[in-house]
C-alpha angles and dihedrals in degrees: 000000000000126000114249123219104242097171114128116234117196128197118231088260090051091051089050090052091050091051090049092051091048091050091048091050092051091047090050092052092048093048091046090052092049092050091049092051092046092049092051092048093051093046092048090052091048091050092050091049094048090046092055089049093047093054090048098247123129107222141189132189122260127181116224112240129218111288095009123135129198087261091053092049091050095046093047091059091077094223114161093233137092108287090228090061092048090050089050090051092051091049091049096045093049097037091233117183093194134025090239116116129180133217110268093023113135116225131185107230133186116267118237 
């Protein structure tokens, strides 16, 4: 029995085709990831909007500022209700597990 040479030899055109296929595969993965992220963002926004409608609260989006807490956000809305109730509404609308908010975070808040 003799050993056979099983090494693959590609022509320059074949190597170019392999590079092109590899580039297309990477591009497909990147585009697929972007589409997946965009879909999740849109569906999360739709869920938040439908949740605020289902609990009977008109809501608008507010971005948390530097140094703001959930209490600060609620009290800055100028709603003529107990701030504790407004905080509870924000927690419910946004499905928050903790009262911690971060600068730049977008929250749906009750409308005056």
